[in-house]
C-alpha positions as CSV (number, residue, x, y, z in Angstrom):
1,M,110.3,135.9,158.2
2,A,109.7,132.9,157.2
3,L,110.1,130.8,160.0
4,P,108.1,130.6,163.5
5,D,109.6,132.3,166.6
6,P,108.5,131.6,170.0
7,A,105.5,133.3,170.5
8,R,106.6,136.1,173.0
9,G,105.0,139.2,172.4
10,A,106.9,143.2,172.0
11,E,106.3,143.7,175.5
12,G,107.9,139.6,176.7
13,E,104.5,138.3,177.6
14,L,104.0,134.6,175.9
15,G,101.1,133.9,173.7
16,P,99.0,131.2,173.9
17,R,100.0,129.6,171.1
18,N,103.0,128.8,168.8
19,S,103.9,130.6,165.4
20,M,103.1,129.6,162.4
21,P,105.4,129.2,159.5
22,L,104.8,132.5,156.8
23,F,105.9,130.1,153.7
24,N,103.3,128.8,150.3
25,L,100.7,131.3,152.0
26,A,99.0,131.7,148.8
27,W,97.6,128.2,148.8
28,K,96.0,128.9,151.6
29,K,92.1,130.2,152.4
30,E,91.9,130.3,156.1
31,F,94.7,131.5,158.4
32,F,95.9,131.2,162.3
33,W,95.5,127.8,164.1
34,D,91.5,128.2,164.3
35,G,91.2,130.0,160.7
36,R,89.6,133.5,162.2
37,A,91.4,135.7,159.0
38,K,90.1,134.6,155.9
39,S,92.9,136.3,154.1
40,L,96.1,137.7,154.4
41,R,95.2,140.9,153.9
42,E,92.8,140.7,157.0
43,Q,95.7,138.0,159.1
44,V,98.7,140.9,159.2
45,L,96.9,143.8,160.7
46,Q,96.2,140.9,164.1
47,P,98.9,140.7,165.3
48,I,100.4,144.2,165.0
49,Q,96.9,145.3,167.3
50,N,97.0,142.1,169.4
51,P,97.8,142.9,173.1
52,V,99.9,139.9,173.8
53,E,101.7,140.3,170.5
54,M,102.9,144.1,169.4
55,H,100.5,145.8,171.3
56,Q,100.1,148.6,168.6
57,S,97.0,150.4,167.4
58,V,97.6,150.5,163.3
59,T,96.8,154.5,164.1
60,N,99.5,154.9,166.1
61,L,101.4,152.7,163.9
62,C,100.6,154.9,160.9
63,A,101.7,158.1,162.6
64,K,104.8,156.5,163.6
65,L,106.1,155.3,160.5
66,C,105.1,159.2,159.1
67,A,107.0,160.7,161.7
68,T,110.5,158.5,162.2
69,D,113.7,160.2,160.1
70,K,115.2,157.1,159.8
71,T,113.6,155.9,156.8
72,D,111.5,157.6,154.4
73,Y,108.0,155.2,154.8
74,A,106.1,158.0,153.0
75,G,108.2,157.6,150.0
76,L,108.5,154.1,149.9
77,F,105.0,154.4,150.4
78,A,104.8,157.0,147.4
79,R,107.1,154.7,145.3
80,A,105.0,151.4,145.8
81,F,101.1,153.2,145.9
82,G,101.6,156.2,143.8
83,S,100.9,158.5,147.0
84,P,102.8,159.0,150.4
85,E,99.6,158.8,152.8
86,I,100.0,155.9,154.9
87,T,97.3,153.6,156.2
88,A,96.4,150.5,157.3
89,E,94.9,149.4,154.1
90,K,98.2,150.4,152.5
91,I,100.2,148.3,155.6
92,S,97.9,145.6,154.9
93,L,98.2,145.2,151.3
94,A,102.2,145.7,151.7
95,L,102.5,142.9,153.9
96,E,100.1,140.3,152.0
97,N,102.6,140.9,148.8
98,Y,105.1,140.4,150.6
99,L,104.2,137.1,152.3
100,L,103.3,136.0,148.8
101,T,106.4,135.7,147.8
102,L,108.0,133.5,150.4
103,T,107.2,130.2,148.8
104,S,109.1,126.5,149.3
105,F,109.3,124.5,146.6
106,N,113.1,123.5,146.1
107,A,113.6,121.0,149.1
108,K,115.6,117.5,148.3
109,F,112.0,115.9,148.0
110,D,112.0,117.9,145.2
111,R,115.3,117.6,143.1
112,V,114.1,113.5,143.8
113,Q,111.0,113.6,142.0
114,R,112.6,115.7,139.2
115,G,115.2,113.2,139.0
116,D,118.6,115.6,140.1
117,E,119.0,113.6,142.7
118,K,118.2,110.6,144.7
119,F,117.0,109.6,148.2
120,T,119.0,107.6,150.8
121,A,118.1,103.9,151.4
122,E,116.8,105.6,154.9
123,E,115.0,108.4,153.4
124,Q,113.3,106.0,150.8
125,R,112.0,104.0,153.0
126,G,110.4,107.1,155.4
127,F,108.7,108.3,152.2
128,K,107.2,104.7,151.6
129,L,105.7,104.5,155.6
130,F,104.8,108.6,154.7
131,S,103.4,107.4,152.0
132,T,101.7,103.9,152.9
133,E,98.4,103.3,155.0
134,Y,98.4,101.5,158.3
135,D,95.9,98.6,157.9
136,P,97.4,95.4,158.8
137,R,94.2,93.7,157.4
138,R,95.4,94.3,153.4
139,G,98.9,93.4,154.7
140,Q,99.9,97.7,155.2
141,F,102.1,98.8,157.7
142,G,102.6,102.4,156.8
143,A,103.0,105.6,159.1
144,D,99.6,107.0,157.5
145,C,101.1,110.7,157.0
146,F,99.8,111.2,153.9
147,H,96.3,111.5,154.6
148,C,96.6,114.8,156.3
149,H,100.3,116.3,155.0
150,G,99.3,115.0,151.4
151,G,100.2,116.4,148.0
152,P,102.9,119.4,147.0
153,L,102.1,121.3,150.0
154,F,102.4,118.6,152.5
155,Q,98.8,119.7,153.4
156,S,96.0,118.3,153.0
157,Q,93.1,119.0,155.5
158,T,91.9,122.6,157.0
159,F,91.1,121.6,160.7
160,A,91.5,118.6,162.3
161,N,92.2,117.3,166.3
162,N,95.6,114.8,166.5
163,G,95.1,113.8,169.4
164,L,97.2,115.7,171.7
165,D,94.5,115.5,174.7
166,S,90.9,114.0,175.9
167,E,90.5,117.2,177.2
168,F,90.4,121.0,175.8
169,K,92.5,123.8,177.3
170,D,92.3,125.0,174.2
171,I,89.2,124.5,172.4
172,G,90.5,125.6,169.0
173,R,88.3,126.2,165.6
174,A,85.2,125.7,168.1
175,K,85.8,129.4,169.5
176,I,85.3,130.8,165.8
177,T,82.4,128.1,164.9
178,G,80.9,127.5,168.4
179,K,80.6,123.9,166.9
180,D,80.9,121.4,169.8
181,S,82.0,119.3,166.9
182,D,85.1,121.9,166.0
183,K,86.9,121.2,169.6
184,G,90.7,120.7,169.5
185,K,90.7,121.4,165.9
186,F,93.1,123.5,164.3
187,A,95.0,124.3,161.4
188,T,96.7,121.3,159.8
189,P,100.7,122.9,159.0
190,S,102.6,122.1,156.0
191,L,105.7,119.9,156.8
192,R,107.6,121.4,154.0
193,N,110.8,123.0,156.1
194,V,109.4,121.2,159.3
195,A,112.7,120.5,160.3
196,L,113.3,124.2,160.9
197,T,110.0,125.3,162.5
198,A,110.2,123.7,166.1
199,P,108.5,124.1,168.3
200,Y,105.7,122.1,167.1
201,M,102.1,121.7,167.4
202,H,99.3,124.8,168.4
203,D,100.7,124.9,171.4
204,G,105.1,124.3,171.1
205,R,104.5,121.4,173.4
206,F,107.0,119.0,171.3
207,N,110.6,120.1,170.6
208,T,111.9,117.9,168.5
209,L,110.6,115.9,165.7
210,E,111.4,112.6,166.9
211,E,109.0,113.8,169.6
212,V,106.4,114.9,166.8
213,V,106.6,110.9,165.3
214,E,106.5,109.0,169.1
215,H,103.4,111.0,169.4
216,Y,102.1,110.1,166.3
217,C,103.1,106.0,167.6
218,T,102.3,105.9,171.4
219,G,100.7,109.2,172.5
220,V,97.8,110.0,170.2
221,E,94.7,110.4,173.0
222,R,90.9,109.5,171.9
223,S,88.4,111.8,172.4
224,A,85.3,112.7,170.5
225,T,86.4,114.6,167.6
226,L,89.8,112.9,167.5
227,D,90.3,112.8,163.6
228,P,88.9,109.7,161.8
229,N,92.5,108.8,160.3
230,L,93.7,109.0,163.7
231,A,90.9,107.4,165.4
232,K,91.3,104.0,163.4
233,H,94.5,103.1,164.5
234,P,95.2,101.4,168.0
235,D,95.5,103.0,171.2
236,G,98.2,105.4,171.1
237,G,98.7,105.1,167.3
238,V,100.6,103.7,165.0
239,P,103.2,100.8,166.2
240,L,106.4,101.5,164.3
241,S,109.7,100.5,165.2
242,A,113.0,102.2,166.0
243,A,114.7,102.2,163.3
244,D,111.1,103.1,160.9
245,K,110.7,106.1,163.0
246,R,114.1,107.2,162.7
247,A,113.3,107.0,158.4
248,L,110.2,108.7,158.6
249,V,112.2,111.8,160.4
250,A,115.3,111.1,157.6
251,F,112.5,111.7,155.2
252,L,111.1,114.7,156.8
253,K,114.1,116.5,156.9
254,T,114.3,116.2,152.7
255,L,111.6,118.7,152.6
256,T,113.9,121.5,153.8
257,D,114.4,124.2,151.4
258,A,118.0,125.5,151.6
259,R,117.5,129.0,151.2
260,Y,115.0,128.7,154.4
261,R,118.3,126.8,156.3
262,V,120.5,129.7,155.4
263,R,117.9,132.3,157.1
264,A,117.1,129.9,160.3
265,E,120.7,129.9,160.8
266,A,121.0,133.4,160.5
267,T,118.6,134.2,162.7
268,A,120.1,132.0,165.6
269,V,123.6,133.7,164.9
270,A,121.5,136.9,165.6
271,N,120.3,135.9,168.3
272,E,122.9,135.0,170.3
273,R,124.4,138.2,170.0
């Protein structure tokens, strides 16, 4: 699935972190919120074995796939790999290659860039805010989003502290590196399809894009590792008007790729049954 679900495991237990989106992973170098996996091939086996998530050893998984009579997994593996043996290496290769097919590049934003569509006035205002510095000394009053979410992937940093807390229950990247300078830092996710990927942040604390924008306007908490692009702003964040906040949300919604909206709607219907 390309869109995040609530981080609830196979046995009903909630995990400590929100699920991350799974599209455009071919352009990432480190995986999970704290970057503990250095490749997709490494990443895909960890949720299977995690006791809070799928709670399954890879050995048992291979045995179950071999034993099931509902699907001819041995035949499928033979077609894919040339032999019917089911191994952890083959499972990781298969999952990795599937995930690499989940690309997103045909949102309204992309069609506007190609000249096939036009932004509404509100979306255009949001795009300008997104792409402009907040620097009153130079007469610039943007939302300053592009530093952390720039480029075609809308994801231009690896790990950052975005001011969610002044003290950290989850130290994030520092758990992997052991560095105090990494406390409170987490991977910066792509904003593509962001309208479909609620809840937001590593702990899923925000349910709407409006709440996320409000955080960056009034809720930024200062700490020693706060990202410099946020620390330079006034206390609380970038002071935007109500109209500018709506415009920013309108622009973010132009990053939605229609095929993932269809998947999200189908998933929602299935979950209601």
